[in-house]
N, C-alpha and C positions, 0 to 999 in steps of 0.2 A: 542615070547610069554613072555619070561621073561621080555622083555622091556615093554610090555603092562601092566604086573602085577605090575612092579615097578611104572609105571605111575599111575595106580589105587591106589596103596599104597600112592603115593605122594598126590593124590587128597584127599584121606581120611585124611591124616595127616594135609593137609591144612585146611580141613573142621573142624577138631578137634581144630586146632589152632585158627581158626576164632571164633569157639564157645567159646574157653577159653578167647579170647580177648573180646568177647561180655559180657561174665560173669564178666570179670575184669572191663569193662566199667560200667556195671550196679552197681557193688559193689562200684566203685568210686563215681558214682552218688548218691547212697544211703548215702555214707559217707559225701558227700557235702551237702545233704539235712538234715542230722541229726543235732540236736541242737549243738550249740557251746560247746566246752569242758568247764568244770567247771573252776571256777576262780583259782583253785590250779594249773592248768596247765598253765605254763607261756610260754613265747615266745621261750625260749631255748628248751623246750621239743618238741614244735611244729617243730622247726627247725631240731632237731635230727630225729624226726619221718619222716619228709619230706625227709631228706637226706638219711635215711635208706631205705625208699620206693624207692627213685630214684636209689640207688645203687642196690637194689634187682631187680628192673625192668631192669636196664642196664645189670645186670648179666644174668637174664633170657633171654633177647634179644640176648646177646652174645652167650649164650649156645644154643639157638634155631638156631641161624645163623650157629654156628659150626656144629651142628647136621645135618642141611640141606645140608651144604657143603659136609659133610662126607657121607651122605646117598644118595645124588643125583646121580643116575646112569647116564651113558653116554646116550645121546639122541639116539633114533632109527635112523637107516640109512636114513629113509625118511625125518627126520628133518635135515636140513642142518645147517651149522654154523650161518647163518644170523638169522634164526628163534630163535636159542638158545640165540643169543645176544639180540634180541628184547625182549624175555621173561625175560632175566636177568635184562635188563634195566627197564622193566615195574615193576618187583618185587622190584627192588631197589627204584624206584620212590614211589611205594605204601608204602614201609617200611619207607622211609623218611617222607612221608606225615603223617603216623601213629605216628611216633616219634614226629613230630612237633605239631600234635594235642594233644598228651599226655602232651607234655611239656607246651603248652599253657594252658591246663586244670589245670595242677599242679600249674602254676603260678597264675591262677585266684582263685583256691580253697585254697591255703595256703597263710597266711598273710605275710610270710617271703619271700623276694625276693630271686632269685637264688644266688648261692655262688658268682657269678661274680659281682653281684650288692650288694654293701655294704650300710650301713645306710647313709653315707655321700651323695652318689649318689641319694638316695631316697629323702633326705632332699633338695638337690639342685633342683631336679625335682619339688617337692612340692612348693618350693619358687618361681621357675620360673613360674609355673602355677598360683600361687597367684598373682604375678606381672602382668602377662598377663591379668588376670581377672580384676584386679584393673585398668589397663590401658584402657581396653575396657569399663568399667563402667564410667571412667572419660571422655572418648571420647563421649559416649552416652549422658552424662550429659551436656557436652559443646554444643553438637548439639542441645539438647532440649532448652538450654538457648538462643542460637542464633536464633532459629526458633520461640520460644514463648516468650512473654514478661516476665520479671522477676516477681516473686510473690510479692504481695502487701507488705508482711512483710519485704522483702529485700529492698524495695524502701522507702527511707526516704524523708523528706521534700525537702532537697537539690536536690536530683535526680529528683523529680517531677518538681521543679522549672527549672532545666536545660532542661528537656524535653519540658516544656511549652515554654521556650525561644527559643529552637531550632525550634519548630513548628511555632512560630510567625515569626522567621527569614525566614523559608521556604515559609510561606504565603506571606510575604512582597516581597521576591525575585520573586515569581510567578506573583504577581501583577505588579511589576516593569517590568518584561519581557513582560507581556501583553501590558502594557502602551508603552513600547519601540517599540513593533511591530506595534501598532496603529499609533504611531508618525512617524514610517518609511513609512507606507502606505499612510498617509495623511499629509498635511503640518502641522508641529508641531507648536503649539502656544509658546509664550515666557514663561519663567519660572514662571512669576507672573500671567499668564493667566490660569485660570482653565477652566473646560468644559463649564460652563455657559457663561463665557466671550467669548469663541471661538464661541459658538452658536450665541451670540449677534452680533459678528463681521461678521459671515457668513450672518446673516439676513440683517445687514447693507450693506454688499456688494451686496446682491441680490436687495435691495432697490435702491442702486446706479445704478445697471445695468438697472433696470426697468425705473428709471428716465431718464437715458441716451437714452434708447430705445424710451420713450415717447417724449423726446426732438427731437430725430431724425425724429420720425413720424410727429410731429407737423411741423418741418422744411420742410419735404417732402410735407405735405398738403398745407403749405403756398406757396410753389413754384410749385404748380401743373400746373399752366398755362405756366410755362417756357418750354423751349425746352428740348429735350432728353439729350443734353450735360450738361445742367444745373442740371437736375435731377440726372444724373450719378455722377456729381461732389459732389452734396449734399449727395448722398448715400455713396460715398467713404469717405467723411468727417465724416458722422455719424458712419460708420463702424470703422474708426480710433478712434473716440471719445469713442466708445463702448469698443474697444480693450484696450485703455488707462485706462478707468475706471476699466475694469476687472483686468488689471495688477496691478493697484493701490490697489484694494480690496484684491488681492492675496498677495501682499507685506505686507499689513496691517495685514492680517490673519496670516501670517507666522512670524510676529514679526520683519520684516525687515524695515528699514527706507526708506522713499520715496526718499532719496537722492541716494540710490544705483541704478545704471542703470539696466534696464530690460535685461534679457538674450537674446542673439541674436537668432532669430528663425532659426531653422535648415530647410534646403530645404526638400520638400516632396519627398519620394521615387518614387512617380508617376509623378514627373515633367518631366522625359525623355519621358513618354508616351504622355503627353500633347504636348510637343515639336514635337514629331513624328506626332501626328494628325494634328497639325497646319501646319506643313511643307507639308504633303501630300495634305491637302485641298488647301493650297496656290498654289501648283504646278498644280492642275487640275481645281480649280474653282476660284482662285484668292483670295488675302487677304481681298478684300473689302466685301466679303460675310459674314464675321464674325464681330459682334459688340464687342465681348469680349471673353477672354479665361482665365481660372484661375483654381487653385486647391481648391476644396471645402473642407476645413478643418473640417467643421461641419458634413460632410457626408463621413467619412472614406477616406478622401483625394482623392475623385473621380475626375478625369480630367473632366472639364466642359467647354463647348463652347456655346456662345450665338450667334444665327444666325439671320439675318434680316428677317422681316416678309415675304417679297416677295420670299425669297429663302428657305423657310422652307421645303417644300416637295422635292425640288431638292437636298437639303443637305441630307435629310433622304434617298433618293434613292442612293446617292453616298456612304453614310456610310454603306449601306447594301451590295451593289454590287461591291464595290472596292475590288480588290484581296488582297491588303495589309491591309485593315481594316476588312471587312467581319463581321459586327455586325449583326448576324443572329437571335438574341433573344431580344425581348422587355419585360423587367421584370416589368416596372412601367410607368404609365402615370397619371398625375394629374394636376389640375389647381389651381392657387392662385390669390386672389384679393389683389392688392396693393393700391387700391383706385384711384391711378393715372392711372393705367393700370392693365391688367391681364397678367398672365404668364403661359405658358405651360411647364411642366418639363417632359422629357422623359429619362428614364434610359435604356441604351442598353448594351449588352454584346456579346463579340465575343468568341464562344466556340473554334474556330480554334486557336486563338491566346491567349485565356484565359486573356482577357483584358476588362476593363469596360470603359464606356463613358456616360456622361450626356449631353443631348441636350436641350437647352432652347430657347424659342421664346416669344417675347412680343406681346400682342394682344390689340387692341383698346377696352377700357372698354365700350364705348357707343354702339359699334357694334362688339361684340366679335365673329368673324368668322375666321376659319382657316381650312386648308385641313385636311382630315382624313388620318391617317396612317394605317388604317385597310387593305387596299389593299397590303401594304408592310409587315406588321406583323399582323397576325390574332388576336394576344393577345391584340391589342389596341381596340377591339370592345367594351367590357364592360367598361373599364376605361373611354373611350370617352363618353359613355352614362351617366356615373356617373358625369363627369365634366359638361355635358349638364344639368343634373337633378339638381345639387346643385349650379352651377355658371351661367348657361345660355349660355355657350360657344357652338356655333354651329360648327359642323364638316362637311364640304362639302365632298361628296363622300362616306359618311358612309352608309352601306347597310340598317341599321334599327335603326336610331337615335331616342330614346324614353326615357322617364323618367322611371327609374327602381326601385327607392326607394320611391318616394312620390306620383306618379301617375299624369296623365295628367291634372286632375282637380285642382292640387295644384297651388296656386297663389304665385309667387315670387320664389326667389332662396336663400335658407337659408345660404349658405356659403359666400354670399356677405357681405361686411362690413356695407352697408347701409340697410340691410334687416330688414323689419318690418312685423311682422305677420299680415295677413289679419284678422284673428280672434284672438283678444288679449286674450280672455279667454283661448284659447288653449295654 
């Protein structure tokens, strides 16, 4: 029982202490809110008062602590040593927290620093804070100057001139870069040739090409009655002349002299395919079945073979059903009028081997008749009708050969070179 009474007494004393502490806190708050002391009270008086208050508080705390230690009875038997240790530790923590709070409040309320901090330390801290603030302001100012243009007042005439010169240089560099890019993509004219001169040269080259083509065409028309060998020789000569004229025009456009020899033409990457086709055809059908074989550089270097008229359908069958060739797709078929003869062009593709081939055959212009490839490739049906409609080429074996663009009542074939409209007004 005596232990319980002592515990109640301790609680009451603790409550009284808490109340006294609260009153002291309120009093301190009132003192902090009261107006500043008069001008007659100088810093020394404030320091003395703060020191006296601190000493009084320390003495009171020491006295309270000694009284608690002397009055604290032994814990009841139910409370073991661990509980007492925990309570003591909690009380010590609470006291330490209260002391730290009081000390912080005193430092914030009194102008004078604690005794450990002297005037020199305060000055150093103030100077360090001022330097840090000045450095931060200088950094912000430098960042603003780098991100935004300098104010007009700071820019004088020389700065404006320098900026204008720099802008002009940048513009000239960009134009030079664009011009260099264009020159690298297209044949560059000589240094003295400007854009207009280059255009004139290109036009002159085009005219030269057209003149060479017209000359070759006239030569072909003049020799229309000659045999196929003579026509072939003339066509080869015309092609060579055309190629020479094109090379000459290209050399003139690029500013190179005519004395410089033309670059050696590189072999086509599809040449092995053409050699393969010719070899397989020769092994099975003989070499005499072909009139010519070449790489068509004007049509993506497609391997091209020219077959004799009487072997046209036989060749088409072989190209489709031979296991090593297997051209199972017809992508294109059209006719062309060369005035001396007509020509059928067939483009085939092997999906199995992923390889292309062009098949050509010459047809008599006076009686243009040839076998239909529709029984072999269904895709030939409409292209053969178109060739019949525009050129008058008849395809024997076609299931439904008819005019699909102009109508059966149309007179003549518009894609022939000698076509004259029946109704001139139309």
